[in-house]
PAVEXRO-251840 format. One line per field, with one value per residue (C-alpha): x, y, z. Coordinates in steps of 0.25 Angstrom, whole numbers. Each point is the difference from the previous one (the first is absolute). Layout:
<recs>
x <- (X,...) $
y <- (Y,...) $
z <- (Z,...) $
</recs>
This chain:
<recs>
x <- (516,4,-4,-3,11,-5,-14,5,5,-14,-3,13,-7,-1,2,11,-9,-7,13,5,-13,3,15,3,9,13,12,-9,3,-7,-13,-10,5,-1,-14,-7,2,9,-12,-9,-7,4,-11,-10,5,-5,11,-4,-13,-2,-15,-6,-2,-10,-8,-12,-2,0,-11,-13,-11,-7,11,-2,11,2,3,13,-4,10,0,-10,4,13,6,-8,-13,3,4,-13,-7,8,-3,-15,-3,5,7,14,12,13,11,12,14,8,10,14,8,-12,-2,-10,-13,-10,-13,-14,-7,-12,-12,-12,-1,-11,-10,5,-5,7,14,4,11,5,7,10,-3,5,15,7,12,8,-1,3,13,5,8,-8,-13,2,2,-14,-7,5,-11,-10,6,0,-9,-2,-1,-15,-2,4,-2,5,2,8,-6,9,-2,8,3,14,2,14,-4,-12,11,9,-12,-6,14,0,-14,4,11,-9,-8,-13,-9,-3,2,-12,1,-9,-7,-12,1,-8,5,5,14,3,-6,8,12,-5,-1,-10,-13,6,8,-13,3,14,-2,13,7,-9,5,14,-2,-7,11,11,-8,-1,14,4,-9,9,4,15,5,14,-1,-10,5,-4,-9,-5,-12,-5,-13,-2,-10,-11,3,15,-4,-14,7,7,11,9,-9,-9,-14,-2,-14,-6,-11,-7,-13,-10,7,4,-12,-10,-4,0,16,0,0,13,7,-3,3,14,2,-3,11,9,1,-6,-5,-12,-7,-8,-10,-6,-14,1,9,11,-9,-12,9,-10,-11,-9,-5,10,-3,0,-6,14,6,-8,5,14,-1,-6,11,10,-7,-1,15,3,-9,6,14,-3,-7,12,10,-8,-2,15,7,9,-1,-9,11,5,13,4,12,2,3,-7,10,-4,4,-3,-11,-6,-4,-2,-10,0,-9,-10,0,-15,-1,-4,-12,8,11,-8,1,-10,-10,-3,-12,1,-10,-11,1,-5,-2,4,-14,1,13,-5,-12,9,9,-12,-5,13,8,12,10,-2,-2,8,-6,5,-8,-10,11,1,-3,-4,10,-10,-4,4,-4,-10,-8,-6,6,-7,9,-6,2,10,8,0,6,10,5,1,8,9,2,4,10,6,1,7,9,4,1,2,10,-1,-15,-10,-11,-9,0,-6,-12,-6,-2,-7,-11,-2,0,-10,-14,-14,-2,-6,11,9,0,5,10,6,1,8,9,3,7,9,15,4,-6,0,-9,-9,-2,-3,-11,-6,-1,-6,-12,-2,7,11) $
y <- (377,14,11,-10,5,14,-5,-7,13,5,-12,-1,-10,-11,-14,-8,-10,11,6,-14,-1,12,-1,-14,-6,7,-7,-6,3,-1,7,-10,1,15,1,-11,-4,-12,-8,4,-10,4,-9,10,11,2,9,-4,9,14,4,13,9,5,-13,6,11,-11,-9,0,5,-4,-6,-13,-3,-13,4,-4,-10,-7,-15,1,7,-8,-2,-13,8,11,-10,-6,13,5,-13,0,14,7,-2,6,-4,-5,10,-8,5,2,-11,1,10,8,15,2,6,8,-6,5,-6,-8,9,-8,-9,-10,-3,9,13,8,2,-12,2,-10,3,-10,-3,11,-1,6,9,-3,-15,2,8,-11,-11,-11,7,1,-15,-1,11,-1,-11,11,8,-11,3,-4,8,-4,8,14,11,-5,9,-3,5,3,4,5,13,4,9,-4,-14,3,7,-12,-10,8,0,-15,-1,8,-9,-13,5,4,10,8,2,1,5,-6,10,-8,-13,1,-13,1,-6,11,11,-4,3,14,-4,-1,7,5,10,7,6,4,8,6,-13,-6,11,-3,-14,3,10,-11,-11,9,3,-14,-4,6,-9,0,11,4,13,6,6,-8,11,7,-3,8,7,2,-11,-2,-15,2,-2,-7,-12,3,-5,0,-3,-12,6,1,-2,-1,-9,6,2,12,3,-7,2,8,2,15,-1,-3,14,4,-13,-1,15,-3,-12,8,9,-11,-5,-14,-7,-6,-1,-12,4,-10,6,-3,5,-8,-1,-6,-10,-8,0,10,2,8,15,1,14,4,-5,10,11,-4,2,13,4,-5,8,13,0,-3,12,9,-3,3,13,5,-4,7,13,0,-5,-9,-11,-2,1,13,-6,0,-9,-10,-11,-5,-5,-11,3,-8,10,5,-5,11,-3,4,12,-8,-13,1,7,-11,-9,-12,3,2,-10,-11,-4,-15,-3,-12,-7,-11,-2,-14,1,7,6,5,6,7,6,5,7,6,5,6,4,-8,-5,-15,-9,-10,-14,-8,-10,0,-7,-12,-12,9,2,4,12,11,-7,8,-12,-3,-14,-10,-12,-14,-8,-9,13,6,-13,-2,14,-2,-12,7,11,-11,-6,13,4,-13,1,14,-1,-15,0,15,2,-9,-6,4,14,-5,-5,14,0,-13,7,10,-9,-10,6,1,-14,-13,-7,13,-1,-14,2,12,-7,-11,9,8,-13,-2,2,0,3,-15,-2,11,-6,-14,7,7,-13,-7,9,-4,12,-2) $
z <- (343,-4,10,11,9,-1,3,12,6,1,9,9,9,-10,6,-5,-7,-7,-5,-5,-8,-7,-2,2,11,2,-7,-11,-14,-13,-6,5,15,0,-7,9,14,3,4,-12,-9,-14,-6,6,-9,-15,-6,-15,-1,4,3,-3,12,6,-2,7,-11,-10,6,-7,9,8,8,8,10,8,15,7,11,9,-2,-11,-13,-1,-14,-2,3,-9,-11,0,0,-12,-7,2,2,-12,-13,-1,-8,5,-1,-3,1,-13,-4,5,-7,-5,3,12,-5,8,0,4,13,-2,-2,4,-12,-3,11,10,-7,10,6,9,10,11,13,8,14,9,3,12,-3,12,-3,-15,3,9,-7,8,-1,-15,-1,7,-7,-15,-2,2,-11,-11,-12,-14,-13,-1,13,-6,4,13,12,13,13,11,15,11,7,-3,-13,-2,-1,-10,-9,0,-2,-11,-7,2,-6,-12,-3,1,-12,7,-7,13,15,9,15,10,9,2,7,13,6,15,-3,-10,8,12,-8,-4,-15,-11,5,12,-9,-3,14,-5,-13,0,2,-11,-9,2,-3,-13,-4,3,-8,-12,0,2,-11,-11,-11,0,-10,1,-7,10,13,12,6,-12,-9,-12,1,-15,1,11,0,4,15,-2,-7,-13,-9,12,12,4,4,15,5,14,6,12,8,2,14,13,8,-7,-15,1,1,-15,-5,8,-3,-15,-1,6,-9,-13,3,-5,-14,2,-12,7,13,4,10,9,4,15,11,7,12,-8,-7,-8,11,-7,-14,-8,-1,-15,1,5,-13,-7,9,-2,-15,2,9,-10,-11,8,3,-15,-4,11,-5,-15,4,8,-10,-11,8,4,-12,8,10,11,10,-6,-6,-15,2,-11,10,12,11,9,14,13,5,-13,-14,-10,-10,-15,-2,-8,8,0,-14,-8,2,-4,10,13,12,-3,11,1,9,9,9,-1,-15,-3,-15,-13,-1,14,-3,-12,7,11,-10,-7,14,5,-12,4,-10,4,11,8,5,12,6,-12,-8,9,-9,-11,-11,-10,8,-10,-12,-8,-6,13,-1,10,1,2,12,-7,-6,14,6,-11,1,16,-2,-10,10,11,-10,-3,14,4,-12,4,15,4,11,2,4,6,-8,11,-5,-13,7,2,-15,0,9,-11,-12,7,1,-6,-4,7,8,1,15,0,-11,7,13,-6,-8,13,5,-12,0,-15,-13,-3,12,-4,-14,6,9,-12,-8,12,-1,-15,-6,-10) $
</recs>
């Protein structure tokens, strides 16, 4: 890739595996080996269609997002959600030999009545950049065109590896990159990653900068460390950048940490911040503090107004520079002077926590002024969640889609993932009718989609 060697000089401590990802193994020749790592699965790449950036600004509001959940929101789960939760066209690549066309992203067509975005399960950057790790993790980054806009979420601690991972994700055709600063689980906290980075804001900032730079879409005519500031979206996700977003929490130990943490995050040109309305320490043990989401919106809007006022008064940028170019450096990211200057270009705020229905999500949006909501546990067994027609599936329909989900899971992951992981979905699908407990208990013993189908039929359902 043009400019990669110059970028590697920024981070001289790149591991050999990270270098091989960006440059290809030494001694290999040919364009493909230089563009992709030697172990890369080319079937994951969709080079035929280029999607409009920044997709966040193209979404119809209110925005509804399906949360990234480890061992839950896999490709099969998302495909069922895409099929039954919204109506969106398949964007097929052009026939061989035809010119590549730029096509718009789905804008919440049909029953969705709002922007709909999905996230992958979170993927560790260290594993992603290791040849053996990539073989294991690539399955978590598979997606279909039905699932667009699709965002890859990554986690880790090393800015260098975030840079390389973001570049790889851009090559794989994702619509955005999301950084996990929110997972509160002990394993990740012990590695000083995810929500632990709330306590290291400077390192978190370096990670954001590196990810933004890595998320550039390859453009040979553009110098490797320079971006034009003629458009505010040059950094926040424009024609040459995938948009970068963050998922995080109110704070590490106390909710009043939110103001300082968010003020720090708003220094960076993030397309969106998904804010889980609890602290790391609270995990999911207490009700979500949705009043803090309203405060977060006020902080964002106050910062936006302040920047506009300073720019208007001084006739220049908020930082005092009038340079036509912003230089990305390891320690500082200069923002375009009007980064907050357009209401449709501000960092979006997506609230998260305890949303169980579309109606509840709409109410939270109305109460807080946030741009949308993200749903996690409320999506279990409920692919109709975001539909605006208040669809109430019959028992037969629910069971039929559950079996379709099981068959799709088995088709995608047989020999890769255990069918046991599918059982947690059975728990969610089977509830609210006579005999549900008994049926659920039997399904929890199944080892295949065929066995699940036989159990359902034994209870008198087709």
